[in-house]
C-alpha positions in Angstrom: 0.0 0.0 0.0 2.8 2.3 0.8 4.4 1.6 -2.5 1.1 2.2 -4.3 0.7 5.5 -2.4 4.2 6.5 -3.2 3.7 5.8 -6.9 0.5 7.7 -6.9 2.0 10.7 -5.3 4.9 10.5 -7.6 2.5 10.4 -10.6 0.6 13.4 -9.3 3.8 15.3 -8.9 4.9 14.5 -12.4 1.6 15.5 -13.9 1.6 18.7 -11.9 5.2 19.5 -13.1 4.2 18.8 -16.7 1.2 21.1 -16.4 3.4 23.8 -14.9 6.0 23.3 -17.6 3.4 23.6 -20.3 1.8 26.7 -18.8 5.3 28.3 -18.4 6.1 27.7 -22.1 2.9 29.2 -23.3 3.3 32.3 -21.0 6.8 32.8 -22.2 6.0 32.5 -25.9 3.4 35.2 -25.8 5.7 38.1 -24.7 8.1 37.2 -27.5 5.4 37.5 -30.1 4.2 40.8 -28.7 7.8 42.1 -28.8 8.3 41.0 -32.4 5.2 42.9 -33.6 6.4 46.4 -32.5 9.8 45.8 -34.1 8.1 45.2 -37.5 5.9 48.3 -37.1 8.8 50.6 -36.3 11.1 49.5 -39.0 8.6 49.8 -41.9 8.0 53.6 -41.8 11.8 54.4 -41.6 12.6 53.7 -45.3 9.6 55.6 -46.6 10.5 58.8 -44.7 14.2 59.0 -45.6 13.9 59.5 -49.5 11.4 62.4 -49.1 13.8 64.9 -47.6 16.4 64.0 -50.1 14.2 64.8 -53.1 13.0 68.0 -51.6 16.6 69.2 -51.0 17.6 68.8 -54.6 15.0 71.2 -56.0 16.2 74.4 -54.4 19.7 73.9 -55.9 18.5 74.5 -59.5 16.9 77.9 -58.6 20.1 80.0 -58.2 21.3 78.8 -61.7 18.2 80.6 -63.3 19.2 84.0 -61.9 22.7 83.9 -63.5 21.5 84.3 -67.1 19.8 87.7 -66.8 22.9 89.2 -65.1 25.1 88.2 -68.1 22.9 89.6 -70.8 22.3 93.1 -69.2 25.9 94.4 -69.7 25.8 93.5 -73.5 22.7 95.7 -74.0 24.3 98.8 -72.5 27.3 98.7 -75.0 25.3 99.7 -78.1 24.7 103.4 -77.2 28.4 104.1 -77.1 28.6 104.1 -81.0 25.9 106.9 -81.3 27.9 110.0 -80.4 29.9 110.2 -83.7 26.7 110.6 -85.6 25.9 113.7 -83.7 29.3 115.2 -84.4 29.0 114.5 -88.1 25.7 116.3 -88.3 27.3 119.2 -86.5 30.2 119.1 -88.9 27.9 119.4 -91.9 26.3 122.4 -90.3 29.7 123.9 -89.7 30.8 123.8 -93.4 27.5 125.3 -94.4 28.3 128.3 -92.1 31.7 128.6 -93.8 30.1 128.8 -97.2 28.2 131.9 -96.1 31.4 133.9 -95.8 33.0 132.7 -99.1 33.1 135.0 -102.1 31.0 134.0 -105.1 32.9 134.1 -108.5 31.6 136.6 -111.0 32.4 134.6 -114.2 31.9 130.9 -113.6 31.9 130.2 -117.3 35.5 131.5 -117.8 38.1 128.8 -118.5 40.4 130.8 -116.2 37.9 130.9 -113.3 39.6 130.6 -109.9 37.6 128.3 -107.6 39.2 127.4 -104.2 38.5 127.6 -100.5 38.0 131.3 -100.6 36.0 131.5 -103.9 32.9 129.4 -104.7 30.6 128.9 -107.7 27.1 130.2 -107.6 24.6 127.9 -105.9 23.8 124.8 -108.0 25.9 126.0 -110.9 25.8 123.7 -113.9 27.9 124.2 -117.1 25.8 124.3 -120.2 28.2 122.7 -122.6 29.1 119.4 -121.0 30.1 116.6 -123.4 31.7 113.1 -123.2 35.4 113.2 -124.2 36.4 110.3 -126.5 39.1 108.9 -124.2 39.6 105.8 -122.1 38.1 105.9 -118.6 38.1 103.8 -115.5 34.4 104.7 -115.2 31.4 102.9 -116.7 30.2 104.3 -120.0 27.8 107.2 -119.9 28.7 108.0 -116.3 28.1 111.7 -115.6 31.6 111.9 -114.1 33.1 111.4 -117.6 31.8 114.7 -118.8 33.8 117.9 -119.4 33.1 121.2 -120.9 33.4 121.1 -124.7 36.6 123.1 -125.1 38.3 121.1 -122.3 37.1 117.8 -123.7 38.7 118.5 -127.1 42.0 119.5 -125.4 41.9 116.3 -123.3 41.5 114.1 -126.4 44.6 115.8 -127.9 46.5 115.3 -124.6 45.7 111.6 -124.5 46.7 111.1 -128.1 50.0 112.8 -127.6 50.7 110.6 -124.5 49.9 107.5 -126.5 52.3 108.5 -129.2 55.0 108.7 -126.6 54.1 105.2 -125.3 52.1 106.5 -122.3 48.6 105.1 -121.9 46.3 107.4 -119.9 42.8 106.9 -118.5 40.3 109.2 -117.0 39.3 108.6 -113.3 36.8 111.4 -112.5 35.9 114.6 -114.3 32.7 116.6 -113.8 30.8 116.4 -110.5 27.4 117.9 -109.9 26.9 120.1 -106.9 24.6 117.4 -105.3 27.3 114.7 -105.9 30.1 116.9 -104.4 27.9 117.6 -101.4 27.2 113.9 -100.7 30.9 113.1 -101.2 32.1 115.8 -98.8 29.5 114.8 -96.2 30.8 111.3 -96.3 34.4 112.5 -95.7 33.2 114.7 -92.8 31.5 111.8 -91.1 34.7 109.8 -91.4 37.4 112.4 -90.5 35.6 115.6 -89.3 35.3 118.9 -91.1 38.9 120.3 -90.7 40.7 117.1 -91.9 38.2 116.6 -94.8 38.9 120.1 -96.1 42.6 119.2 -96.6 41.8 116.6 -99.3 38.2 117.4 -100.4 36.4 120.5 -101.5 33.4 122.0 -99.7 30.4 121.8 -102.1 30.6 124.9 -104.4 34.3 125.2 -104.1 35.3 122.1 -106.0 37.0 122.5 -109.4 35.2 119.3 -110.6 32.0 121.3 -110.6 33.4 123.7 -113.2 33.6 120.9 -115.8 37.3 122.0 -116.4 39.1 119.5 -114.1 39.8 115.8 -114.4 41.7 113.2 -112.3 43.8 110.8 -114.5 45.9 107.7 -114.1 47.4 104.9 -116.2 45.0 102.6 -118.0 45.8 99.9 -115.4 44.4 102.1 -112.7 47.5 101.6 -110.6 47.9 104.4 -107.9 44.8 106.1 -109.2 44.2 109.3 -107.2 46.8 108.3 -104.6 50.2 109.8 -103.6 52.1 106.9 -105.3 50.9 108.2 -108.7 53.6 110.9 -108.5 56.3 108.4 -109.2 54.7 106.8 -112.2 55.7 107.4 -115.8 52.3 108.8 -116.5 52.7 111.5 -113.8 56.2 112.4 -115.1 54.9 112.7 -118.7 52.0 114.9 -117.5 54.3 117.2 -115.5 56.3 117.8 -118.7 53.7 118.0 -121.4 50.3 118.9 -119.9 50.8 122.6 -120.4 51.3 122.1 -124.2 47.6 121.1 -124.3 46.2 123.8 -122.0 46.3 121.8 -118.7 48.2 122.5 -115.4 48.9 120.4 -112.4 46.4 122.3 -110.2 47.9 121.3 -106.8 51.7 121.1 -107.2 54.1 119.9 -104.6 55.3 122.5 -102.1 52.4 124.8 -102.7 49.9 123.5 -100.1 49.9 126.7 -98.2 48.7 128.6 -101.3 46.3 126.1 -102.9 45.0 124.7 -99.5 45.3 121.2 -100.8 48.0 118.5 -100.6 50.0 117.6 -103.7 47.8 115.9 -106.3 49.8 115.0 -109.4 46.8 113.3 -110.9 44.5 116.4 -110.8 44.5 118.4 -114.1 42.8 121.7 -114.7 42.2 123.2 -118.1 43.0 126.9 -118.4 43.9 127.2 -122.0 47.4 126.8 -123.6 48.6 130.4 -123.1 47.8 130.6 -119.4 49.0 127.0 -118.8 52.4 127.7 -120.3 52.9 130.8 -118.2 52.0 129.0 -115.0 54.2 126.0 -115.9 57.2 128.1 -117.0 57.1 130.3 -113.8 56.4 127.3 -111.5 53.4 129.1 -109.9 49.8 128.2 -109.1 46.5 129.5 -110.5 46.1 131.6 -107.3 49.5 133.3 -107.9 48.7 133.8 -111.6 45.4 135.4 -110.7 46.9 137.6 -108.0 44.7 136.0 -105.3 46.9 134.4 -102.7 45.5 133.7 -99.2 46.9 136.1 -96.5 47.9 133.1 -94.4 50.0 131.8 -97.2 51.9 135.1 -97.5 52.6 135.0 -93.8 53.9 131.4 -94.0 56.2 132.2 -96.9 57.6 135.4 -95.2 58.6 133.4 -92.2 
């Protein structure tokens, strides 16, 4: 009986221990499951929140780049007005030479072949010769150009001059003869815009004071056009021939070397002026200018020579 009682008690103890063991396992498994759930809940939102700030931070970086472009284009727009002042000065220059014309003497006999036209003596307003013709000589100009024309007497003398030069083996060509008042005005205005009034007057005539408007003057060169109306023409065979023979046909070198103070123009070996054979020979033989022949020499030139 004692053994049976002991076995019974021992069985009860084992059963009770097993129950307690089972209940302990179930109670310990439950907290682990509860702790696992929060860990899953806290780790899921983290990846979703991280990329959002990164994307928002990239957008503001592109905004400063947009403000750079307007700053670079503004300085370029302000450079253009700097080129405008010269236009004002050229307009003022044109007005200045018109004021000068008001004090210049008007020649009494513009039709005379010996007429003196220079910076102190001008032709009547819009003067046009009434006997202009086309000389039958080679030109560097297109056919029927108005600048080919010369007065009838001067044109005939030019044909003889060219023929004599050709006989001596010198081929001449016309560069520019008659110029209308309107053409000379446009030409001089262009020079004024380029160099100003004072400098332009040293190599171009104020409208009304140009010998080309008389129909008695012509610029010449060789038929090849080399050094036409430029300083290098003075050393050519054509220039040397003209200096020696032009007077024989009634022409003079209107603006000779060393006479700039009297004529008011630089040396122009290409510029011929018809004055008739008799006057041309006197001027050539004496080595004087048309001003000196006419007895009309600028006061400033006399002062320069006396010094």
